[in-house]
Backbone bond lengths (Angstrom), bond angles and torsions (degrees), N, CA, C in turn:
res aa  C-N    CA-C-N  psi(-1)  N-CA   C-N-CA  omega(-1)  CA-C   N-CA-C  phi
1 M - - - 1.457 - - 1.527 109.78 -
2 S 1.310 117.06 137.83 1.448 121.99 -177.64 1.520 111.61 -63.30
3 Q 1.338 115.90 141.49 1.457 120.97 175.20 1.529 111.56 -56.69
4 L 1.333 116.20 -36.15 1.462 120.97 -177.13 1.526 112.02 -62.44
5 E 1.311 116.98 -28.91 1.466 120.18 -179.83 1.524 112.25 -67.02
6 H 1.333 117.54 -17.21 1.464 121.79 -178.41 1.522 112.25 -101.40
7 L 1.319 118.21 1.26 1.450 121.51 -177.01 1.518 109.95 -94.70
8 Q 1.348 116.67 112.05 1.449 120.05 -171.90 1.527 113.02 -65.85
9 V 1.327 117.87 -37.90 1.463 120.15 179.53 1.530 109.36 -65.37
10 F 1.322 116.13 -44.32 1.469 120.24 176.57 1.520 110.76 -59.09
11 Q 1.318 117.41 -46.48 1.464 120.89 -177.25 1.522 112.12 -67.49
12 S 1.341 117.49 -34.55 1.457 120.30 176.45 1.512 110.87 -62.98
13 M 1.325 116.96 -42.90 1.450 120.70 176.92 1.535 111.25 -65.64
14 Y 1.311 115.21 -45.34 1.471 120.89 -174.91 1.527 112.38 -64.14
15 S 1.330 115.63 -28.67 1.467 120.22 -175.82 1.532 112.42 -79.58
16 S 1.334 118.19 -10.10 1.457 119.79 -176.70 1.527 111.07 -85.85
17 P 1.332 117.93 135.38 1.465 120.37 176.29 1.533 112.61 -71.19
18 H 1.324 117.09 -10.03 1.469 120.66 -177.40 1.537 112.55 -93.11
19 T 1.311 117.08 -12.15 1.457 119.48 -176.62 1.521 110.71 -97.06
20 R 1.310 114.75 155.58 1.458 121.02 173.03 1.517 108.00 -129.46
21 L 1.316 115.65 123.73 1.452 121.71 176.22 1.527 107.81 -86.05
22 H 1.314 117.25 113.34 1.467 120.43 -179.51 1.519 111.32 -80.15
23 R 1.316 116.01 -39.86 1.460 119.63 176.36 1.522 108.98 -170.89
24 S 1.307 115.85 161.07 1.465 121.61 177.81 1.512 107.94 -153.01
25 A 1.320 116.14 159.67 1.465 120.69 -179.91 1.504 110.20 -159.69
26 E 1.325 115.67 143.61 1.450 121.74 167.52 1.530 107.08 -88.09
27 L 1.319 116.28 122.16 1.454 121.19 -174.69 1.516 112.69 -95.08
28 G 1.332 117.13 1.87 1.441 120.92 -175.52 1.519 111.12 81.02
29 D 1.334 116.45 170.93 1.468 120.95 176.83 1.529 111.56 62.61
30 G 1.326 119.28 26.87 1.462 120.48 -179.70 1.513 113.19 72.96
31 L 1.341 117.52 23.24 1.450 122.46 -178.50 1.523 110.14 -120.08
32 A 1.319 115.80 147.24 1.467 121.46 175.78 1.522 107.69 -148.35
33 A 1.329 116.02 154.49 1.455 121.25 -179.25 1.525 109.66 -134.02
34 A 1.318 115.46 155.00 1.465 121.21 176.93 1.514 109.22 -152.28
35 E 1.325 114.85 150.96 1.463 121.54 172.84 1.515 108.65 -121.34
36 W 1.327 116.39 134.15 1.448 123.42 -173.14 1.524 110.98 -130.75
37 S 1.328 114.46 157.84 1.462 120.82 160.26 1.518 106.61 -128.72
38 N 1.324 115.77 150.32 1.463 120.68 -177.24 1.527 108.59 -150.76
39 R 1.328 115.85 153.96 1.467 119.76 178.74 1.517 109.38 -154.56
40 H 1.332 115.74 139.67 1.467 123.10 174.56 1.528 111.04 46.52
41 D 1.305 115.53 66.96 1.466 120.57 -172.27 1.521 109.28 -143.47
42 A 1.320 115.05 171.12 1.473 123.16 171.46 1.516 107.37 -139.08
43 R 1.323 116.82 130.09 1.466 122.40 -178.02 1.516 109.75 -128.93
44 D 1.333 116.45 137.56 1.451 122.48 176.14 1.524 109.12 -119.63
45 Y 1.324 116.75 140.84 1.458 122.31 175.37 1.519 107.74 -120.45
46 Q 1.317 115.73 123.04 1.462 121.04 -174.36 1.526 110.13 -117.86
47 A 1.332 115.58 97.05 1.460 122.67 172.51 1.535 113.48 51.01
48 P 1.331 118.39 57.98 1.473 119.31 176.47 1.521 110.95 -62.82
49 S 1.297 116.24 156.38 1.468 120.85 -178.58 1.526 111.69 -89.43
50 H 1.312 117.49 1.78 1.457 122.31 -177.84 1.527 109.96 -129.24
51 H 1.315 116.77 163.29 1.451 122.29 173.90 1.531 109.53 -89.49
52 T 1.324 116.81 150.23 1.465 121.99 177.07 1.517 109.72 -134.07
53 L 1.330 116.46 128.79 1.459 122.52 169.17 1.525 106.67 -108.07
54 S 1.325 117.04 136.32 1.464 119.64 179.76 1.509 110.84 -133.56
55 C 1.331 114.96 154.00 1.456 122.21 177.31 1.515 108.85 -138.67
56 Y 1.331 116.19 132.09 1.463 120.30 177.26 1.532 108.29 -80.97
57 L 1.306 116.01 118.37 1.455 121.61 -179.13 1.522 112.05 -86.33
58 A 1.323 116.80 -28.54 1.469 121.77 177.44 1.526 108.46 -161.41
59 G 1.330 115.98 149.22 1.458 120.64 179.22 1.503 112.06 70.75
60 G 1.340 115.41 -157.17 1.459 120.85 177.55 1.515 115.16 102.20
61 T 1.335 117.25 -6.24 1.466 118.73 -177.20 1.525 112.45 -68.76
62 G 1.340 116.45 -14.91 1.465 120.05 175.85 1.514 112.95 -103.47
63 T 1.325 116.74 11.83 1.464 121.71 -178.11 1.526 109.92 -100.58
64 F 1.337 115.59 134.98 1.457 119.88 178.36 1.527 109.30 -154.21
65 R 1.323 115.45 162.37 1.455 120.80 172.16 1.512 108.41 -84.47
66 R 1.308 115.18 141.73 1.465 119.83 -171.49 1.525 111.94 -59.17
67 E 1.326 117.82 -33.04 1.458 120.33 -178.35 1.530 111.47 -86.72
68 R 1.363 117.25 -5.21 1.467 120.51 179.07 1.523 109.19 -133.92
69 P 1.310 117.84 67.49 1.475 120.45 -172.15 1.521 114.76 -66.73
70 H 1.324 118.00 -17.08 1.463 118.94 -176.45 1.527 113.12 -92.39
71 S 1.332 116.72 -5.90 1.467 120.44 176.96 1.520 108.23 -100.69
72 R 1.329 116.08 120.14 1.466 120.72 -173.15 1.528 111.50 -117.28
73 G 1.315 114.01 155.39 1.449 120.60 178.20 1.511 111.88 -83.01
74 A 1.335 115.83 179.65 1.454 123.05 177.54 1.523 107.75 -171.77
75 S 1.304 116.58 168.08 1.459 121.26 178.32 1.526 110.57 -56.54
76 D 1.327 115.57 136.65 1.470 126.08 -179.58 1.524 113.57 73.65
77 K 1.330 118.98 4.55 1.463 120.16 173.03 1.531 109.23 -72.41
78 L 1.319 115.26 145.57 1.457 121.58 -176.89 1.522 110.41 -116.22
79 C 1.319 115.49 146.82 1.469 121.42 174.31 1.519 108.76 -128.94
80 V 1.325 115.49 141.98 1.461 122.92 176.94 1.509 107.51 -117.58
81 L 1.322 116.57 116.92 1.464 122.44 -177.77 1.518 108.47 -116.39
82 P 1.329 118.34 96.68 1.466 120.92 -177.24 1.529 112.09 -69.92
83 A 1.294 115.15 159.50 1.469 120.12 170.78 1.531 108.73 -57.76
84 G 1.317 116.07 138.93 1.448 120.70 176.78 1.507 115.26 85.92
85 H 1.330 118.52 -5.68 1.467 119.76 -178.65 1.525 110.58 -77.83
86 Q 1.316 116.33 166.87 1.473 122.70 172.34 1.518 108.54 -129.68
87 S 1.333 115.55 134.68 1.466 119.08 178.50 1.527 109.17 -153.14
88 A 1.323 114.82 151.63 1.472 122.48 179.36 1.517 107.55 -129.80
89 W 1.321 116.92 128.76 1.447 123.07 -171.54 1.525 111.56 -123.12
90 V 1.323 114.90 143.50 1.457 121.80 174.68 1.532 107.34 -118.76
91 I 1.322 115.85 129.94 1.453 121.38 -178.98 1.520 108.77 -117.44
92 N 1.317 116.01 109.43 1.460 121.96 173.49 1.524 108.20 -105.20
93 G 1.303 117.08 135.97 1.458 119.58 -174.97 1.508 110.39 77.42
94 E 1.307 117.00 -159.50 1.474 122.00 -175.83 1.511 110.85 -109.22
95 I 1.333 113.51 151.17 1.458 121.22 178.27 1.512 109.35 -146.21
96 Q 1.319 116.40 143.07 1.462 122.48 170.01 1.517 107.59 -120.86
97 L 1.306 116.34 133.93 1.459 119.26 -176.23 1.507 112.18 -148.13
98 A 1.317 114.84 157.53 1.459 122.50 176.09 1.512 109.03 -115.58
99 H 1.309 115.73 141.57 1.470 122.78 176.79 1.514 110.10 -117.98
100 L 1.328 116.13 142.19 1.461 122.86 166.19 1.517 107.36 -119.89
101 Y 1.320 117.02 122.25 1.465 123.58 -178.75 1.526 108.39 -102.35
102 I 1.329 116.40 132.08 1.455 122.93 -173.22 1.517 109.61 -126.72
103 S 1.322 117.14 123.30 1.472 120.00 177.21 1.509 109.22 -70.18
104 Q 1.330 115.45 153.62 1.476 119.23 177.53 1.527 111.43 -65.92
105 E 1.324 116.67 -28.96 1.461 119.56 178.09 1.537 110.38 -66.36
106 Q 1.323 116.41 -43.14 1.466 119.11 178.90 1.531 111.14 -66.95
107 F 1.327 115.52 -36.92 1.466 120.13 175.63 1.527 110.19 -61.70
108 A 1.334 116.59 -42.02 1.463 120.81 179.78 1.531 110.90 -63.48
109 L 1.323 117.11 -44.68 1.457 120.28 179.16 1.534 110.94 -60.37
110 A 1.332 116.40 -42.33 1.464 120.36 179.53 1.526 110.92 -65.48
111 A 1.331 117.14 -39.60 1.464 120.64 179.83 1.522 111.49 -64.63
112 V 1.321 116.56 -41.16 1.464 121.08 179.54 1.524 110.43 -63.92
113 H 1.331 116.74 -45.49 1.462 119.80 -173.52 1.514 112.83 -80.89
114 L 1.322 117.61 -39.57 1.452 119.31 -175.43 1.525 112.60 -83.13
115 L 1.329 116.47 -38.66 1.465 120.77 -174.11 1.526 113.65 -108.92
116 D 1.353 116.62 -11.79 1.460 120.63 -176.95 1.528 111.01 53.38
117 R 1.334 114.87 44.23 1.456 121.29 179.13 1.516 109.71 -128.02
118 E 1.314 115.37 156.91 1.460 119.48 174.81 1.533 108.68 -71.08
119 P 1.316 118.43 128.76 1.468 120.30 -179.13 1.528 113.81 -56.43
120 R 1.343 116.81 -33.38 1.458 119.20 -177.64 1.527 111.88 -68.44
121 E 1.341 117.77 -18.33 1.462 120.98 177.93 1.526 112.12 -77.35
122 L 1.329 115.96 -17.68 1.456 120.93 -168.64 1.524 111.80 -109.17
123 E 1.317 114.90 154.70 1.454 119.96 171.52 1.523 109.14 -136.93
124 L 1.310 114.28 141.64 1.449 121.14 173.96 1.522 107.35 -82.95
125 R 1.322 116.24 116.44 1.465 120.32 -175.25 1.527 110.40 -73.60
126 E 1.306 114.71 136.39 1.467 120.53 175.81 1.521 109.55 -65.00
127 G 1.318 116.98 140.38 1.447 121.53 178.74 1.519 111.32 -142.15
128 T 1.316 116.58 137.84 1.462 121.26 -177.27 1.528 109.63 -128.06
129 F 1.318 115.57 124.87 1.465 123.22 176.64 1.545 111.10 57.39
130 L 1.310 115.30 50.71 1.456 121.07 179.29 1.521 110.61 -81.05
131 D 1.313 115.63 152.35 1.452 122.62 172.64 1.518 109.16 -105.68
132 D 1.312 117.02 118.38 1.460 121.70 179.09 1.525 106.91 -153.63
133 A 1.325 116.20 99.77 1.458 120.59 -172.72 1.526 112.50 -62.40
134 Q 1.359 117.24 -36.53 1.449 120.07 179.93 1.523 111.78 -64.21
135 Q 1.335 116.09 -46.62 1.457 119.60 -179.44 1.524 111.22 -66.87
136 A 1.332 117.18 -40.46 1.460 120.04 178.73 1.531 110.50 -62.21
137 Q 1.335 117.33 -38.69 1.450 120.96 179.16 1.523 110.81 -66.23
138 R 1.337 117.08 -39.38 1.475 119.36 176.70 1.515 110.72 -62.36
139 F 1.336 117.57 -41.94 1.454 120.75 177.94 1.529 110.61 -64.13
140 R 1.318 117.64 -39.97 1.459 121.19 177.51 1.525 110.57 -61.19
141 Q 1.314 116.78 -43.65 1.464 120.45 177.67 1.530 111.10 -63.43
142 L 1.343 115.05 -41.79 1.455 120.13 178.49 1.521 111.53 -59.82
143 S 1.331 116.21 -40.18 1.465 120.71 -177.28 1.529 112.63 -71.22
144 Q 1.332 117.28 -16.11 1.465 120.28 -178.99 1.529 112.79 -91.77
145 L 1.318 117.49 -5.56 1.455 121.24 -177.00 1.518 112.21 -92.62
146 D 1.333 115.45 154.18 1.467 122.07 175.83 1.522 107.89 -91.93
147 W 1.320 116.47 101.93 1.466 120.38 -173.44 1.528 112.63 -68.22
148 A 1.327 117.48 -15.40 1.467 120.09 179.90 1.528 111.54 -85.56
149 E 1.325 117.55 -13.13 1.470 121.32 -177.58 1.524 108.02 -94.32
150 P 1.362 118.12 128.54 1.470 120.54 -172.11 1.517 114.80 -52.92
151 A 1.335 118.15 -45.86 1.464 119.46 -177.89 1.527 111.10 -65.36
152 D 1.335 117.03 -40.50 1.464 120.18 178.77 1.523 111.40 -69.78
153 R 1.340 116.80 -34.67 1.459 119.02 177.81 1.515 110.37 -66.66
154 L 1.319 117.23 -35.24 1.463 121.59 175.22 1.525 109.86 -61.20
155 L 1.331 117.12 -47.71 1.452 120.28 178.46 1.514 111.04 -64.84
156 S 1.343 116.91 -36.06 1.464 121.10 176.90 1.516 111.10 -60.87
157 S 1.327 116.85 -42.67 1.457 120.96 178.25 1.530 110.78 -63.49
158 T 1.339 116.57 -40.53 1.465 120.48 177.49 1.523 111.06 -61.83
159 L 1.334 116.69 -44.26 1.470 120.31 177.49 1.531 110.79 -63.60
160 A 1.326 116.73 -39.44 1.465 120.67 179.85 1.528 110.43 -61.77
161 H 1.334 117.21 -42.23 1.469 119.71 178.03 1.530 110.42 -66.36
162 G 1.329 116.93 -33.96 1.462 119.20 174.79 1.506 111.83 -63.80
163 L 1.338 117.10 -39.26 1.464 121.47 177.30 1.527 110.56 -63.59
164 I 1.335 116.52 -41.98 1.474 120.28 -179.80 1.531 110.49 -64.74
165 N 1.322 115.60 -48.11 1.468 119.27 -177.82 1.527 111.34 -61.17
166 H 1.319 116.72 -41.34 1.462 120.12 178.42 1.521 110.46 -64.20
167 A 1.343 116.86 -41.64 1.468 120.29 178.14 1.538 110.96 -63.51
168 L 1.326 116.81 -38.10 1.465 119.90 178.16 1.519 111.31 -62.58
169 L 1.326 116.64 -39.00 1.463 120.70 -177.39 1.523 112.48 -78.80
170 S 1.337 117.63 -24.76 1.462 119.55 -173.61 1.524 114.40 -112.47
171 Q 1.338 117.12 -23.40 1.460 119.80 -172.81 1.520 114.13 -122.68
172 V 1.314 116.95 14.51 1.463 121.08 -178.49 1.519 109.60 -112.46
173 S 1.313 116.29 138.52 1.459 121.37 176.23 1.529 108.99 -141.45
174 R 1.306 115.55 167.43 1.465 119.63 176.58 1.519 109.61 -74.48
175 R 1.307 115.90 138.43 1.460 120.51 -179.65 1.528 110.05 -61.52
176 E 1.307 116.49 128.05 1.467 120.90 180.00 1.520 110.42 -70.50
177 G 1.310 115.89 138.04 1.460 121.36 176.47 1.511 114.27 70.28
178 L 1.336 117.05 11.80 1.457 119.28 -177.96 1.523 110.43 -77.66
179 R 1.298 115.01 130.47 1.467 121.17 174.83 1.525 107.41 -113.23
180 V 1.313 115.72 101.76 1.465 120.96 -174.78 1.521 109.72 -80.51
181 T 1.325 116.42 126.05 1.452 122.09 174.71 1.515 109.22 -126.22
182 G 1.315 115.28 151.93 1.456 118.68 -179.41 1.509 110.87 72.49
183 G 1.324 115.57 -168.89 1.455 120.17 -179.44 1.512 111.87 84.70
184 L 1.312 115.47 -179.68 1.455 122.64 -177.66 1.519 110.59 -97.85
185 A 1.300 116.36 151.46 1.462 121.47 176.12 1.525 108.76 -69.17
186 P 1.346 117.37 152.63 1.468 120.22 178.99 1.533 113.03 -52.82
187 S 1.329 117.30 -39.71 1.467 119.96 179.55 1.521 111.15 -65.42
188 Q 1.339 117.05 -35.83 1.461 120.12 177.29 1.526 111.50 -68.71
189 R 1.325 116.10 -40.94 1.473 119.53 177.52 1.531 110.34 -59.84
190 R 1.319 115.39 -45.35 1.466 119.90 -178.35 1.528 110.62 -65.26
191 Q 1.324 116.71 -42.81 1.460 120.87 178.79 1.528 111.54 -60.46
192 L 1.334 115.31 -43.53 1.470 119.65 -179.98 1.530 110.59 -65.39
193 R 1.313 117.57 -43.79 1.463 119.73 -179.36 1.527 110.14 -60.98
194 E 1.316 116.80 -44.18 1.458 120.54 -178.38 1.528 111.21 -67.96
195 F 1.313 117.20 -40.65 1.456 120.88 -179.46 1.530 110.56 -66.04
196 I 1.313 116.94 -46.76 1.468 120.64 179.68 1.529 110.04 -60.42
197 Q 1.327 116.91 -45.58 1.458 120.65 -178.84 1.515 111.69 -62.47
198 A 1.327 117.21 -36.19 1.462 121.20 -177.81 1.524 113.11 -79.72
199 N 1.334 117.50 -12.20 1.464 120.02 -174.30 1.533 112.72 -128.41
200 L 1.315 116.90 30.86 1.461 120.30 -178.30 1.520 112.94 -64.50
201 S 1.330 117.70 -26.36 1.466 119.67 -179.41 1.526 112.53 -79.63
202 E 1.343 116.77 -8.57 1.462 121.62 -176.44 1.530 110.73 -104.12
203 P 1.332 116.98 155.10 1.469 118.68 172.32 1.526 109.25 -63.74
204 L 1.303 116.93 133.96 1.457 121.53 -179.88 1.525 108.11 -121.70
205 S 1.321 116.00 116.90 1.465 120.18 -178.12 1.524 110.07 -99.31
206 L 1.312 115.11 158.25 1.469 120.26 176.53 1.531 109.75 -61.08
207 A 1.334 116.61 -39.75 1.466 120.77 -179.66 1.525 110.57 -61.90
208 Q 1.334 117.00 -40.50 1.460 121.07 -179.98 1.524 111.22 -63.76
209 L 1.328 116.39 -45.06 1.465 119.84 179.69 1.527 111.27 -67.80
210 A 1.328 115.84 -41.41 1.463 119.38 178.64 1.524 111.10 -61.68
211 G 1.350 116.11 -36.73 1.454 120.38 179.99 1.514 112.97 -62.13
212 L 1.327 117.14 -31.56 1.469 120.61 178.23 1.531 111.26 -62.06
213 C 1.333 114.87 -28.28 1.476 119.77 -178.53 1.517 112.21 -104.67
214 A 1.347 116.66 4.63 1.468 121.90 -179.27 1.532 111.25 55.56
215 L 1.355 115.40 44.38 1.460 120.74 178.76 1.514 110.05 -125.11
216 S 1.330 116.38 156.45 1.451 119.94 172.63 1.525 109.27 -66.88
217 E 1.328 117.77 156.44 1.459 120.49 -179.42 1.529 111.29 -57.82
218 Y 1.319 116.45 -43.19 1.472 120.08 -177.51 1.528 110.57 -63.43
219 H 1.334 116.13 -48.43 1.460 120.20 -177.69 1.529 110.07 -67.10
220 F 1.326 116.23 -40.04 1.461 119.81 -179.89 1.532 110.93 -61.97
221 A 1.336 117.30 -44.29 1.474 120.09 -178.13 1.528 110.51 -59.94
222 R 1.338 116.45 -39.62 1.469 119.77 179.29 1.514 111.23 -68.47
223 M 1.319 116.66 -44.10 1.463 120.75 -179.21 1.533 111.33 -67.17
224 F 1.327 116.26 -36.97 1.475 120.14 178.56 1.522 110.42 -62.99
225 Q 1.318 116.83 -45.64 1.468 119.74 -179.18 1.523 111.26 -63.29
226 L 1.319 117.21 -37.92 1.454 120.06 177.04 1.525 111.13 -62.10
227 S 1.326 116.90 -40.69 1.453 120.75 -173.32 1.533 113.98 -86.13
228 F 1.325 116.94 -31.91 1.464 120.38 -176.19 1.529 113.52 -104.23
229 G 1.315 117.12 -14.58 1.468 119.86 177.98 1.500 114.77 83.72
230 L 1.328 117.97 2.89 1.464 122.15 176.50 1.522 108.60 -158.19
231 P 1.329 117.91 160.92 1.475 120.36 -176.36 1.517 111.94 -66.85
232 P 1.338 117.61 158.46 1.471 120.33 -178.33 1.523 113.93 -55.74
233 H 1.342 117.86 -43.52 1.469 118.94 -176.08 1.511 112.16 -66.33
234 R 1.335 117.22 -32.99 1.458 119.91 178.49 1.511 111.00 -73.78
235 Y 1.322 117.28 -35.42 1.447 120.24 177.02 1.534 110.09 -65.60
236 V 1.313 116.78 -45.83 1.475 120.19 -179.78 1.521 109.76 -61.95
237 Q 1.318 117.05 -43.86 1.466 118.83 179.69 1.528 111.50 -62.08
238 A 1.330 116.53 -40.32 1.475 119.90 178.69 1.524 110.56 -61.08
239 Q 1.343 117.20 -39.23 1.462 120.43 179.33 1.528 111.21 -70.04
240 R 1.334 116.86 -36.70 1.463 119.71 176.89 1.527 110.17 -62.36
241 L 1.306 116.32 -45.19 1.468 120.02 -178.51 1.528 111.02 -68.74
242 R 1.313 117.45 -37.35 1.472 119.84 177.13 1.524 110.17 -64.40
243 H 1.336 116.31 -40.67 1.472 120.17 176.86 1.524 109.79 -63.02
244 G 1.338 115.79 -39.37 1.462 119.55 177.40 1.522 111.71 -60.68
245 Q 1.315 117.23 -42.15 1.460 120.46 176.41 1.525 111.10 -57.62
246 Q 1.333 115.97 -44.65 1.465 119.90 -177.82 1.526 111.44 -65.26
247 L 1.335 116.87 -40.20 1.462 119.83 178.94 1.535 110.96 -67.89
248 L 1.304 118.01 -39.46 1.460 120.96 177.23 1.518 110.96 -63.25
249 H 1.313 115.43 -33.32 1.461 120.62 -177.40 1.532 111.80 -79.97
250 H 1.323 116.98 -42.10 1.461 120.53 -167.48 1.524 114.15 -111.51
251 S 1.327 118.65 5.62 1.469 119.66 178.47 1.526 109.18 -138.34
252 N 1.337 114.17 165.08 1.468 121.08 175.97 1.523 111.36 -107.54
253 L 1.332 116.68 20.76 1.454 120.80 -179.66 1.522 110.82 -59.34
254 P 1.334 118.40 140.59 1.472 120.39 171.92 1.531 110.60 -58.08
255 L 1.323 115.78 154.62 1.460 119.27 -175.62 1.529 112.00 -60.56
256 T 1.329 117.57 -33.09 1.468 119.71 178.92 1.528 110.05 -63.33
257 E 1.343 117.31 -41.96 1.454 120.28 179.42 1.525 111.72 -69.88
258 V 1.303 116.80 -35.98 1.464 119.92 175.05 1.526 109.60 -59.95
259 A 1.325 115.90 -45.78 1.470 120.80 179.28 1.517 111.39 -57.87
260 L 1.351 117.08 -47.65 1.458 120.82 -178.35 1.524 111.46 -66.39
261 N 1.322 117.45 -37.99 1.475 121.07 177.79 1.514 112.16 -64.20
262 C 1.327 116.84 -23.76 1.472 121.19 -179.36 1.518 112.18 -96.96
263 G 1.339 117.11 2.49 1.467 119.82 176.49 1.509 115.17 87.99
264 F 1.336 117.91 14.44 1.466 120.07 176.65 1.516 109.07 -93.29
265 A 1.328 116.42 144.24 1.451 121.56 -173.57 1.527 112.46 -69.69
266 S 1.331 116.62 -25.13 1.464 119.38 -177.19 1.515 109.28 -156.00
267 A 1.336 115.02 165.07 1.468 120.05 177.06 1.520 110.88 -64.07
268 S 1.330 117.27 -35.27 1.470 119.63 -178.60 1.529 111.28 -68.56
269 H 1.346 116.71 -37.23 1.458 120.23 177.26 1.539 110.21 -65.09
270 F 1.332 115.59 -45.24 1.462 121.30 176.35 1.534 110.53 -59.91
271 N 1.318 116.14 -44.79 1.455 121.62 -179.94 1.534 111.36 -57.74
272 N 1.335 116.01 -45.93 1.472 120.39 -177.83 1.526 111.00 -65.77
273 R 1.331 117.39 -45.89 1.470 120.58 -179.28 1.529 111.47 -66.16
274 F 1.317 116.21 -40.54 1.460 120.65 -178.84 1.527 109.89 -64.83
275 R 1.319 116.25 -43.65 1.464 119.94 -179.41 1.526 111.40 -65.09
276 Q 1.328 117.11 -39.22 1.466 120.39 177.26 1.524 110.72 -61.04
277 A 1.336 116.42 -40.25 1.462 120.48 -174.62 1.514 112.57 -79.09
278 F 1.361 117.36 -40.97 1.465 120.15 -168.44 1.518 114.41 -116.49
279 K 1.323 117.83 4.13 1.462 121.84 177.52 1.529 112.26 61.37
280 A 1.318 116.73 27.88 1.461 122.57 176.43 1.520 107.48 -159.21
281 T 1.316 117.12 151.19 1.450 120.39 176.84 1.526 108.89 -78.48
282 P 1.347 118.65 162.17 1.461 119.74 175.84 1.529 112.54 -56.16
283 G 1.345 116.91 -39.22 1.462 119.79 178.50 1.519 111.94 -63.22
284 Q 1.327 117.17 -42.25 1.463 120.74 177.95 1.532 110.64 -65.25
285 Y 1.309 115.35 -38.72 1.468 119.89 -179.88 1.516 110.42 -63.24
286 R 1.329 116.58 -47.06 1.478 120.11 179.68 1.520 110.82 -63.94
287 A 1.334 117.51 -42.06 1.466 120.65 179.88 1.517 110.61 -63.22
288 A 1.338 117.07 -38.65 1.458 120.69 179.60 1.528 110.18 -64.80
289 L 1.350 116.41 -39.93 1.451 120.08 178.52 1.530 111.24 -63.77
290 Q 1.296 116.61 -37.78 1.460 120.76 -178.19 1.524 112.04 -70.02
291 R 1.336 116.84 -23.43 1.482 119.98 -179.90 1.517 111.82 -86.50
292 R 1.325 116.99 -10.33 1.468 119.37 -177.42 1.525 111.86 -72.16
C-alpha cells in the first residue's frame, strides 16, 4: 500500500472536489511530497500522525485559519503542521502549494543525529504564514525537479532533508511541562550511537547492545525506543542504509562490498532493503549521483 494512502493531510486534500493534485512522490526515508492547487474550499486537519511542511507557491491572499481570519497567506509563506495538531482552513480564491510529509520516525532520527536529544523531549512548533527565505527557496527548487526521474528524485530527497534539518533548528523546542521518566542516560545514548556506527559491518544482536548498558534485552528494547523514538533493529537498519548511501557516493566499491561493509549478508539483501527505503536500487542511486 502506498505511503501516501496513510497520510491524513494528503488524504484530506485529495478528498476535496475543489483541489487538484498536480503530482506526488514518495521520496524514501519516510518522506513524501505533493503539489496542489485549490480554490474556494475549506479543509480541516485532525491530529495527523505525520508532520507536514508547506509552502505557498502562488496565491494564498484569501487563505486563512478559521480561528485567525485576519492573518492571510501569500506567495512564499510557510506553514508547519506538526503531528497531532488540529487546524481548520478557509481558501478564498486560488492557491498553489507544495507539501512535504515527514514520518515521525524520520523526525526522530533527525532529532537524535542533529540535536543529540531524545525525540520525546522535543516538539515541532506549529507555524502559520511564516517568512523564511531559505526554506521557501528549498521548496522552489523542489518544485522545479522531476520527481519521477531518479537523479532528480535523489536531489529532491536531499532538499527534503535540508527542509527537515532547518525546521529542527528553527521550529523545535522542548516540550513544556514534560517530566521525562525512563529511557537511557545521555552517556548511554552516545555510547550506543558510537558503537553501532563503528560496527555496522558486523552482526549486531539485541543482547550485545543491551549488554553495553547492563540491561536485560526486554528492558533495553523499551528504554531504547523511549530514547531514540524507534526500536533498536529499525535504528540499526537506518544506520546501515545511511552508511550504504555514503559508500555509494564517496567510494567505487563494488555493490557486493558495499553490502558487506554495511552488514548485509548479500548484495541482493542490500538491494531489497535499499529499494524499500529509498525507492531506487543501489545501482540506480550511484548512477544518479554520477549524473549530477
